[in-house]
Jmol script that loads the backbone (N, CA, C; Angstrom):
load data "model"
ATOM      1  N   UNK A   1       0.803  -1.204   0.000  1.00  0.00           N
ATOM      2  CA  UNK A   1       0.000   0.000   0.000  1.00  0.00           C
ATOM      3  C   UNK A   1       0.849   1.273   0.000  1.00  0.00           C
ATOM      4  N   UNK A   2       1.965   1.229   0.652  1.00  0.00           N
ATOM      5  CA  UNK A   2       2.798   2.428   0.722  1.00  0.00           C
ATOM      6  C   UNK A   2       3.402   2.743  -0.637  1.00  0.00           C
ATOM      7  N   UNK A   3       3.804   1.716  -1.405  1.00  0.00           N
ATOM      8  CA  UNK A   3       4.388   1.926  -2.722  1.00  0.00           C
ATOM      9  C   UNK A   3       3.378   2.446  -3.721  1.00  0.00           C
ATOM     10  N   UNK A   4       2.122   2.061  -3.558  1.00  0.00           N
ATOM     11  CA  UNK A   4       1.072   2.503  -4.485  1.00  0.00           C
ATOM     12  C   UNK A   4       0.822   4.000  -4.353  1.00  0.00           C
ATOM     13  N   UNK A   5       0.855   4.499  -3.137  1.00  0.00           N
ATOM     14  CA  UNK A   5       0.644   5.930  -2.906  1.00  0.00           C
ATOM     15  C   UNK A   5       1.817   6.733  -3.471  1.00  0.00           C
ATOM     16  N   UNK A   6       3.012   6.161  -3.366  1.00  0.00           N
ATOM     17  CA  UNK A   6       4.208   6.842  -3.872  1.00  0.00           C
ATOM     18  C   UNK A   6       4.173   6.943  -5.391  1.00  0.00           C
ATOM     19  N   UNK A   7       3.689   5.907  -6.095  1.00  0.00           N
ATOM     20  CA  UNK A   7       3.606   5.923  -7.553  1.00  0.00           C
ATOM     21  C   UNK A   7       2.622   6.970  -8.056  1.00  0.00           C
ATOM     22  N   UNK A   8       1.590   7.233  -7.311  1.00  0.00           N
ATOM     23  CA  UNK A   8       0.605   8.240  -7.726  1.00  0.00           C
ATOM     24  C   UNK A   8       1.145   9.657  -7.554  1.00  0.00           C
ATOM     25  N   UNK A   9       2.071   9.841  -6.633  1.00  0.00           N
ATOM     26  CA  UNK A   9       2.561  11.194  -6.376  1.00  0.00           C
ATOM     27  C   UNK A   9       3.624  11.629  -7.389  1.00  0.00           C
ATOM     28  N   UNK A  10       4.319  10.668  -8.039  1.00  0.00           N
ATOM     29  CA  UNK A  10       5.333  11.046  -9.026  1.00  0.00           C
ATOM     30  C   UNK A  10       4.757  11.850 -10.192  1.00  0.00           C
ATOM     31  N   UNK A  11       3.681  11.405 -10.799  1.00  0.00           N
ATOM     32  CA  UNK A  11       3.129  12.233 -11.887  1.00  0.00           C
ATOM     33  C   UNK A  11       2.648  13.600 -11.409  1.00  0.00           C
ATOM     34  N   UNK A  12       2.131  13.658 -10.196  1.00  0.00           N
ATOM     35  CA  UNK A  12       1.666  14.952  -9.681  1.00  0.00           C
ATOM     36  C   UNK A  12       2.837  15.914  -9.500  1.00  0.00           C
ATOM     37  N   UNK A  13       3.965  15.395  -9.001  1.00  0.00           N
ATOM     38  CA  UNK A  13       5.143  16.250  -8.824  1.00  0.00           C
ATOM     39  C   UNK A  13       5.685  16.708 -10.181  1.00  0.00           C
ATOM     40  N   UNK A  14       5.669  15.809 -11.130  1.00  0.00           N
ATOM     41  CA  UNK A  14       6.132  16.171 -12.468  1.00  0.00           C
ATOM     42  C   UNK A  14       5.263  17.239 -13.098  1.00  0.00           C
ATOM     43  N   UNK A  15       3.957  17.107 -12.921  1.00  0.00           N
ATOM     44  CA  UNK A  15       3.038  18.115 -13.456  1.00  0.00           C
ATOM     45  C   UNK A  15       3.228  19.463 -12.769  1.00  0.00           C
ATOM     46  N   UNK A  16       3.486  19.439 -11.460  1.00  0.00           N
ATOM     47  CA  UNK A  16       3.707  20.691 -10.738  1.00  0.00           C
ATOM     48  C   UNK A  16       4.982  21.378 -11.228  1.00  0.00           C
ATOM     49  N   UNK A  17       6.033  20.578 -11.476  1.00  0.00           N
ATOM     50  CA  UNK A  17       7.283  21.168 -11.960  1.00  0.00           C
ATOM     51  C   UNK A  17       7.098  21.740 -13.367  1.00  0.00           C
ATOM     52  N   UNK A  18       6.418  20.995 -14.224  1.00  0.00           N
ATOM     53  CA  UNK A  18       6.181  21.491 -15.586  1.00  0.00           C
ATOM     54  C   UNK A  18       5.328  22.756 -15.560  1.00  0.00           C
ATOM     55  N   UNK A  19       4.340  22.783 -14.670  1.00  0.00           N
ATOM     56  CA  UNK A  19       3.492  23.962 -14.542  1.00  0.00           C
ATOM     57  C   UNK A  19       4.318  25.169 -14.095  1.00  0.00           C
ATOM     58  N   UNK A  20       5.230  24.950 -13.157  1.00  0.00           N
ATOM     59  CA  UNK A  20       6.072  26.043 -12.684  1.00  0.00           C
ATOM     60  C   UNK A  20       7.000  26.531 -13.786  1.00  0.00           C
ATOM     61  N   UNK A  21       7.566  25.613 -14.558  1.00  0.00           N
ATOM     62  CA  UNK A  21       8.481  26.002 -15.634  1.00  0.00           C
ATOM     63  C   UNK A  21       7.738  26.784 -16.716  1.00  0.00           C
ATOM     64  N   UNK A  22       6.594  26.287 -17.135  1.00  0.00           N
ATOM     65  CA  UNK A  22       5.820  26.963 -18.184  1.00  0.00           C
ATOM     66  C   UNK A  22       5.348  28.329 -17.720  1.00  0.00           C
ATOM     67  N   UNK A  23       4.881  28.422 -16.474  1.00  0.00           N
ATOM     68  CA  UNK A  23       4.446  29.713 -15.933  1.00  0.00           C
ATOM     69  C   UNK A  23       5.621  30.695 -15.886  1.00  0.00           C
ATOM     70  N   UNK A  24       6.794  30.209 -15.490  1.00  0.00           N
ATOM     71  CA  UNK A  24       7.976  31.068 -15.443  1.00  0.00           C
ATOM     72  C   UNK A  24       8.364  31.572 -16.821  1.00  0.00           C
ATOM     73  N   UNK A  25       8.278  30.695 -17.826  1.00  0.00           N
ATOM     74  CA  UNK A  25       8.602  31.111 -19.194  1.00  0.00           C
ATOM     75  C   UNK A  25       7.626  32.172 -19.689  1.00  0.00           C
ATOM     76  N   UNK A  26       6.357  31.960 -19.431  1.00  0.00           N
ATOM     77  CA  UNK A  26       5.344  32.925 -19.894  1.00  0.00           C
ATOM     78  C   UNK A  26       5.514  34.268 -19.196  1.00  0.00           C
ATOM     79  N   UNK A  27       5.657  34.253 -17.880  1.00  0.00           N
ATOM     80  CA  UNK A  27       5.817  35.512 -17.149  1.00  0.00           C
ATOM     81  C   UNK A  27       7.139  36.200 -17.501  1.00  0.00           C
ATOM     82  N   UNK A  28       8.196  35.425 -17.710  1.00  0.00           N
ATOM     83  CA  UNK A  28       9.473  36.007 -18.121  1.00  0.00           C
ATOM     84  C   UNK A  28       9.372  36.679 -19.474  1.00  0.00           C
ATOM     85  N   UNK A  29       8.621  36.062 -20.398  1.00  0.00           N
ATOM     86  CA  UNK A  29       8.423  36.660 -21.712  1.00  0.00           C
ATOM     87  C   UNK A  29       7.650  37.962 -21.628  1.00  0.00           C
ATOM     88  N   UNK A  30       6.654  37.989 -20.758  1.00  0.00           N
ATOM     89  CA  UNK A  30       5.855  39.215 -20.596  1.00  0.00           C
ATOM     90  C   UNK A  30       6.726  40.342 -20.029  1.00  0.00           C
ATOM     91  N   UNK A  31       7.503  40.038 -18.993  1.00  0.00           N
ATOM     92  CA  UNK A  31       8.362  41.054 -18.382  1.00  0.00           C
ATOM     93  C   UNK A  31       9.422  41.527 -19.377  1.00  0.00           C
ATOM     94  N   UNK A  32      10.006  40.599 -20.130  1.00  0.00           N
ATOM     95  CA  UNK A  32      11.026  40.976 -21.101  1.00  0.00           C
ATOM     96  C   UNK A  32      10.446  41.857 -22.204  1.00  0.00           C
ATOM     97  N   UNK A  33       9.231  41.563 -22.648  1.00  0.00           N
ATOM     98  CA  UNK A  33       8.645  42.396 -23.700  1.00  0.00           C
ATOM     99  C   UNK A  33       8.306  43.788 -23.183  1.00  0.00           C
ATOM    100  N   UNK A  34       7.844  43.880 -21.949  1.00  0.00           N
ATOM    101  CA  UNK A  34       7.556  45.200 -21.372  1.00  0.00           C
ATOM    102  C   UNK A  34       8.847  45.997 -21.244  1.00  0.00           C
ATOM    103  N   UNK A  35       9.902  45.346 -20.771  1.00  0.00           N
ATOM    104  CA  UNK A  35      11.201  46.011 -20.641  1.00  0.00           C
ATOM    105  C   UNK A  35      11.731  46.442 -22.004  1.00  0.00           C
ATOM    106  N   UNK A  36      11.570  45.589 -23.012  1.00  0.00           N
ATOM    107  CA  UNK A  36      12.036  45.917 -24.354  1.00  0.00           C
ATOM    108  C   UNK A  36      11.282  47.085 -24.949  1.00  0.00           C
ATOM    109  N   UNK A  37       9.978  47.141 -24.742  1.00  0.00           N
ATOM    110  CA  UNK A  37       9.170  48.255 -25.244  1.00  0.00           C
ATOM    111  C   UNK A  37       9.605  49.556 -24.576  1.00  0.00           C
ATOM    112  N   UNK A  38       9.856  49.492 -23.271  1.00  0.00           N
ATOM    113  CA  UNK A  38      10.282  50.690 -22.550  1.00  0.00           C
ATOM    114  C   UNK A  38      11.630  51.188 -23.067  1.00  0.00           C
ATOM    115  N   UNK A  39      12.583  50.276 -23.272  1.00  0.00           N
ATOM    116  CA  UNK A  39      13.890  50.669 -23.780  1.00  0.00           C
ATOM    117  C   UNK A  39      13.787  51.228 -25.199  1.00  0.00           C
ATOM    118  N   UNK A  40      12.914  50.640 -26.010  1.00  0.00           N
ATOM    119  CA  UNK A  40      12.740  51.104 -27.379  1.00  0.00           C
ATOM    120  C   UNK A  40      12.172  52.522 -27.394  1.00  0.00           C
ATOM    121  N   UNK A  41      11.210  52.798 -26.545  1.00  0.00           N
ATOM    122  CA  UNK A  41      10.638  54.148 -26.473  1.00  0.00           C
ATOM    123  C   UNK A  41      11.676  55.156 -25.995  1.00  0.00           C
ATOM    124  N   UNK A  42      12.505  54.773 -25.009  1.00  0.00           N
ATOM    125  CA  UNK A  42      13.546  55.677 -24.533  1.00  0.00           C
ATOM    126  C   UNK A  42      14.547  55.979 -25.645  1.00  0.00           C
ATOM    127  N   UNK A  43      14.904  54.951 -26.404  1.00  0.00           N
ATOM    128  CA  UNK A  43      15.860  55.132 -27.493  1.00  0.00           C
ATOM    129  C   UNK A  43      15.292  56.046 -28.570  1.00  0.00           C
ATOM    130  N   UNK A  44      14.030  55.872 -28.903  1.00  0.00           N
ATOM    131  CA  UNK A  44      13.413  56.719 -29.929  1.00  0.00           C
ATOM    132  C   UNK A  44      13.301  58.157 -29.473  1.00  0.00           C
ATOM    133  N   UNK A  45      12.932  58.387 -28.199  1.00  0.00           N
ATOM    134  CA  UNK A  45      12.818  59.759 -27.712  1.00  0.00           C
ATOM    135  C   UNK A  45      14.189  60.420 -27.655  1.00  0.00           C
ATOM    136  N   UNK A  46      15.213  59.663 -27.291  1.00  0.00           N
ATOM    137  CA  UNK A  46      16.567  60.205 -27.264  1.00  0.00           C
ATOM    138  C   UNK A  46      17.044  60.512 -28.675  1.00  0.00           C
ATOM    139  N   UNK A  47      16.735  59.647 -29.613  1.00  0.00           N
ATOM    140  CA  UNK A  47      17.145  59.843 -30.998  1.00  0.00           C
ATOM    141  C   UNK A  47      16.450  61.064 -31.609  1.00  0.00           C
ATOM    142  N   UNK A  48      15.173  61.263 -31.307  1.00  0.00           N
ATOM    143  CA  UNK A  48      14.456  62.396 -31.879  1.00  0.00           C
ATOM    144  C   UNK A  48      14.909  63.713 -31.243  1.00  0.00           C
ATOM    145  N   UNK A  49      15.332  63.690 -29.972  1.00  0.00           N
ATOM    146  CA  UNK A  49      15.814  64.920 -29.348  1.00  0.00           C
ATOM    147  C   UNK A  49      17.193  65.296 -29.869  1.00  0.00           C
ATOM    148  N   UNK A  50      17.988  64.303 -30.289  1.00  0.00           N
ATOM    149  CA  UNK A  50      19.312  64.610 -30.828  1.00  0.00           C
ATOM    150  C   UNK A  50      19.238  65.156 -32.244  1.00  0.00           C
ATOM    151  N   UNK A  51      18.307  64.690 -33.054  1.00  0.00           N
ATOM    152  CA  UNK A  51      18.211  65.069 -34.459  1.00  0.00           C
ATOM    153  C   UNK A  51      16.794  65.563 -34.794  1.00  0.00           C
ATOM    154  N   UNK A  52      16.433  66.755 -34.333  1.00  0.00           N
ATOM    155  CA  UNK A  52      15.079  67.230 -34.642  1.00  0.00           C
ATOM    156  C   UNK A  52      14.892  67.611 -36.104  1.00  0.00           C
ATOM    157  N   UNK A  53      15.995  67.936 -36.817  1.00  0.00           N
ATOM    158  CA  UNK A  53      15.853  68.327 -38.219  1.00  0.00           C
ATOM    159  C   UNK A  53      15.524  67.141 -39.109  1.00  0.00           C
ATOM    160  N   UNK A  54      15.800  65.929 -38.665  1.00  0.00           N
ATOM    161  CA  UNK A  54      15.504  64.742 -39.456  1.00  0.00           C
ATOM    162  C   UNK A  54      14.105  64.198 -39.195  1.00  0.00           C
ATOM    163  N   UNK A  55      13.342  64.894 -38.388  1.00  0.00           N
ATOM    164  CA  UNK A  55      12.007  64.415 -38.043  1.00  0.00           C
ATOM    165  C   UNK A  55      11.042  64.834 -39.146  1.00  0.00           C
ATOM    166  N   UNK A  56      10.902  63.999 -40.168  1.00  0.00           N
ATOM    167  CA  UNK A  56      10.085  64.367 -41.318  1.00  0.00           C
ATOM    168  C   UNK A  56       8.599  64.153 -41.086  1.00  0.00           C
ATOM    169  N   UNK A  57       8.232  63.537 -39.974  1.00  0.00           N
ATOM    170  CA  UNK A  57       6.826  63.305 -39.683  1.00  0.00           C
ATOM    171  C   UNK A  57       6.318  64.228 -38.585  1.00  0.00           C
ATOM    172  N   UNK A  58       7.025  65.306 -38.322  1.00  0.00           N
ATOM    173  CA  UNK A  58       6.583  66.233 -37.297  1.00  0.00           C
ATOM    174  C   UNK A  58       5.415  67.059 -37.835  1.00  0.00           C
ATOM    175  N   UNK A  59       4.682  67.651 -36.940  1.00  0.00           N
ATOM    176  CA  UNK A  59       3.510  68.437 -37.309  1.00  0.00           C
ATOM    177  C   UNK A  59       3.913  69.645 -38.158  1.00  0.00           C
ATOM    178  N   UNK A  60       5.028  70.283 -37.791  1.00  0.00           N
ATOM    179  CA  UNK A  60       5.494  71.443 -38.558  1.00  0.00           C
ATOM    180  C   UNK A  60       5.862  71.075 -39.987  1.00  0.00           C
ATOM    181  N   UNK A  61       6.534  69.943 -40.158  1.00  0.00           N
ATOM    182  CA  UNK A  61       6.930  69.518 -41.500  1.00  0.00           C
ATOM    183  C   UNK A  61       5.702  69.188 -42.341  1.00  0.00           C
ATOM    184  N   UNK A  62       4.705  68.578 -41.747  1.00  0.00           N
ATOM    185  CA  UNK A  62       3.482  68.233 -42.480  1.00  0.00           C
ATOM    186  C   UNK A  62       2.726  69.499 -42.874  1.00  0.00           C
ATOM    187  N   UNK A  63       2.636  70.465 -41.950  1.00  0.00           N
ATOM    188  CA  UNK A  63       1.932  71.714 -42.259  1.00  0.00           C
ATOM    189  C   UNK A  63       2.656  72.509 -43.347  1.00  0.00           C
ATOM    190  N   UNK A  64       4.005  72.577 -43.292  1.00  0.00           N
ATOM    191  CA  UNK A  64       4.760  73.268 -44.337  1.00  0.00           C
ATOM    192  C   UNK A  64       4.534  72.621 -45.688  1.00  0.00           C
ATOM    193  N   UNK A  65       4.506  71.284 -45.694  1.00  0.00           N
ATOM    194  CA  UNK A  65       4.328  70.580 -46.952  1.00  0.00           C
ATOM    195  C   UNK A  65       2.927  70.847 -47.515  1.00  0.00           C
ATOM    196  N   UNK A  66       1.921  70.861 -46.655  1.00  0.00           N
ATOM    197  CA  UNK A  66       0.555  71.086 -47.128  1.00  0.00           C
ATOM    198  C   UNK A  66       0.316  72.542 -47.522  1.00  0.00           C
ATOM    199  N   UNK A  67       0.819  73.484 -46.735  1.00  0.00           N
ATOM    200  CA  UNK A  67       0.544  74.889 -46.983  1.00  0.00           C
ATOM    201  C   UNK A  67       1.389  75.457 -48.121  1.00  0.00           C
ATOM    202  N   UNK A  68       2.674  75.166 -48.135  1.00  0.00           N
ATOM    203  CA  UNK A  68       3.581  75.794 -49.081  1.00  0.00           C
ATOM    204  C   UNK A  68       4.057  74.858 -50.186  1.00  0.00           C
ATOM    205  N   UNK A  69       3.779  73.608 -50.058  1.00  0.00           N
ATOM    206  CA  UNK A  69       4.231  72.653 -51.051  1.00  0.00           C
ATOM    207  C   UNK A  69       5.702  72.322 -50.922  1.00  0.00           C
ATOM    208  N   UNK A  70       6.286  72.600 -49.760  1.00  0.00           N
ATOM    209  CA  UNK A  70       7.698  72.318 -49.532  1.00  0.00           C
ATOM    210  C   UNK A  70       7.807  70.875 -49.039  1.00  0.00           C
ATOM    211  N   UNK A  71       8.505  70.043 -49.759  1.00  0.00           N
ATOM    212  CA  UNK A  71       8.632  68.661 -49.288  1.00  0.00           C
ATOM    213  C   UNK A  71       9.553  68.584 -48.081  1.00  0.00           C
ATOM    214  N   UNK A  72       9.364  67.561 -47.290  1.00  0.00           N
ATOM    215  CA  UNK A  72      10.231  67.353 -46.132  1.00  0.00           C
ATOM    216  C   UNK A  72      11.635  67.041 -46.618  1.00  0.00           C
ATOM    217  N   UNK A  73      12.623  67.501 -45.886  1.00  0.00           N
ATOM    218  CA  UNK A  73      14.020  67.292 -46.280  1.00  0.00           C
ATOM    219  C   UNK A  73      14.364  65.813 -46.178  1.00  0.00           C
ATOM    220  N   UNK A  74      14.987  65.306 -47.232  1.00  0.00           N
ATOM    221  CA  UNK A  74      15.397  63.906 -47.247  1.00  0.00           C
ATOM    222  C   UNK A  74      16.865  63.824 -46.873  1.00  0.00           C
ATOM    223  N   UNK A  75      17.223  62.877 -46.039  1.00  0.00           N
ATOM    224  CA  UNK A  75      18.641  62.733 -45.709  1.00  0.00           C
ATOM    225  C   UNK A  75      19.413  62.230 -46.925  1.00  0.00           C
ATOM    226  N   UNK A  76      20.659  62.614 -47.066  1.00  0.00           N
ATOM    227  CA  UNK A  76      21.434  62.172 -48.233  1.00  0.00           C
ATOM    228  C   UNK A  76      21.663  60.658 -48.195  1.00  0.00           C
ATOM    229  N   UNK A  77      21.633  60.064 -49.384  1.00  0.00           N
ATOM    230  CA  UNK A  77      21.856  58.627 -49.480  1.00  0.00           C
ATOM    231  C   UNK A  77      23.347  58.342 -49.393  1.00  0.00           C
ATOM    232  N   UNK A  78      23.719  57.254 -48.751  1.00  0.00           N
ATOM    233  CA  UNK A  78      25.136  56.899 -48.741  1.00  0.00           C
ATOM    234  C   UNK A  78      25.576  56.452 -50.130  1.00  0.00           C
ATOM    235  N   UNK A  79      26.832  56.646 -50.428  1.00  0.00           N
ATOM    236  CA  UNK A  79      27.367  56.295 -51.737  1.00  0.00           C
ATOM    237  C   UNK A  79      27.341  54.778 -51.922  1.00  0.00           C
ATOM    238  N   UNK A  80      26.996  54.358 -53.115  1.00  0.00           N
ATOM    239  CA  UNK A  80      26.993  52.933 -53.412  1.00  0.00           C
ATOM    240  C   UNK A  80      28.415  52.465 -53.666  1.00  0.00           C
ATOM    241  N   UNK A  81      28.590  51.176 -53.719  1.00  0.00           N
ATOM    242  CA  UNK A  81      29.910  50.608 -53.964  1.00  0.00           C
ATOM    243  C   UNK A  81      30.429  51.024 -55.345  1.00  0.00           C
ATOM    244  N   UNK A  82      29.544  51.061 -56.324  1.00  0.00           N
ATOM    245  CA  UNK A  82      29.923  51.462 -57.675  1.00  0.00           C
ATOM    246  C   UNK A  82      30.400  52.919 -57.707  1.00  0.00           C
ATOM    247  N   UNK A  83      29.703  53.801 -57.007  1.00  0.00           N
ATOM    248  CA  UNK A  83      30.113  55.206 -56.960  1.00  0.00           C
ATOM    249  C   UNK A  83      31.455  55.368 -56.263  1.00  0.00           C
ATOM    250  N   UNK A  84      31.681  54.611 -55.214  1.00  0.00           N
ATOM    251  CA  UNK A  84      32.972  54.666 -54.532  1.00  0.00           C
ATOM    252  C   UNK A  84      34.088  54.176 -55.447  1.00  0.00           C
ATOM    253  N   UNK A  85      33.807  53.131 -56.178  1.00  0.00           N
ATOM    254  CA  UNK A  85      34.782  52.566 -57.111  1.00  0.00           C
ATOM    255  C   UNK A  85      35.150  53.585 -58.187  1.00  0.00           C
ATOM    256  N   UNK A  86      34.145  54.255 -58.763  1.00  0.00           N
ATOM    257  CA  UNK A  86      34.407  55.257 -59.800  1.00  0.00           C
ATOM    258  C   UNK A  86      35.151  56.460 -59.246  1.00  0.00           C
ATOM    259  N   UNK A  87      34.782  56.914 -58.057  1.00  0.00           N
ATOM    260  CA  UNK A  87      35.453  58.079 -57.496  1.00  0.00           C
ATOM    261  C   UNK A  87      36.912  57.774 -57.163  1.00  0.00           C
ATOM    262  N   UNK A  88      37.205  56.535 -56.799  1.00  0.00           N
ATOM    263  CA  UNK A  88      38.590  56.150 -56.511  1.00  0.00           C
ATOM    264  C   UNK A  88      39.454  56.275 -57.758  1.00  0.00           C
ATOM    265  N   UNK A  89      38.947  55.814 -58.881  1.00  0.00           N
ATOM    266  CA  UNK A  89      39.748  55.882 -60.099  1.00  0.00           C
ATOM    267  C   UNK A  89      39.760  57.273 -60.714  1.00  0.00           C
ATOM    268  N   UNK A  90      38.772  58.093 -60.443  1.00  0.00           N
ATOM    269  CA  UNK A  90      38.792  59.461 -60.975  1.00  0.00           C
ATOM    270  C   UNK A  90      39.851  60.301 -60.268  1.00  0.00           C
ATOM    271  N   UNK A  91      40.048  60.092 -58.978  1.00  0.00           N
ATOM    272  CA  UNK A  91      41.027  60.885 -58.238  1.00  0.00           C
ATOM    273  C   UNK A  91      42.457  60.446 -58.549  1.00  0.00           C
ATOM    274  N   UNK A  92      42.631  59.231 -58.991  1.00  0.00           N
ATOM    275  CA  UNK A  92      43.998  58.744 -59.228  1.00  0.00           C
ATOM    276  C   UNK A  92      44.471  58.987 -60.649  1.00  0.00           C
ATOM    277  N   UNK A  93      43.793  59.721 -61.453  1.00  0.00           N
ATOM    278  CA  UNK A  93      44.245  60.003 -62.824  1.00  0.00           C
ATOM    279  C   UNK A  93      45.350  60.993 -62.868  1.00  0.00           C
TER     280      UNK A  93
END
end "model"
wireframe off; spacefill off
backbone 0.3
color backbone group
């Protein structure tokens, strides 16, 4: 009789451990996503405060574009590999 009671408790302990592990994974994921969202918002606010002229979606830029037809300033594109290659040989002539 004592061994029979012990055999029934093994699956219960296993289920309790699995339940604890799964709950920990779910709650850890929730906390990590909240932390990640907070860090992302801080990074974006810091980035926009450092470069306000690049904010092409600001209210002022939209109003200027609608009222005066002035497009928002586009940042310059980086040079392509082909352009770098050509400029290298043009300077060495």
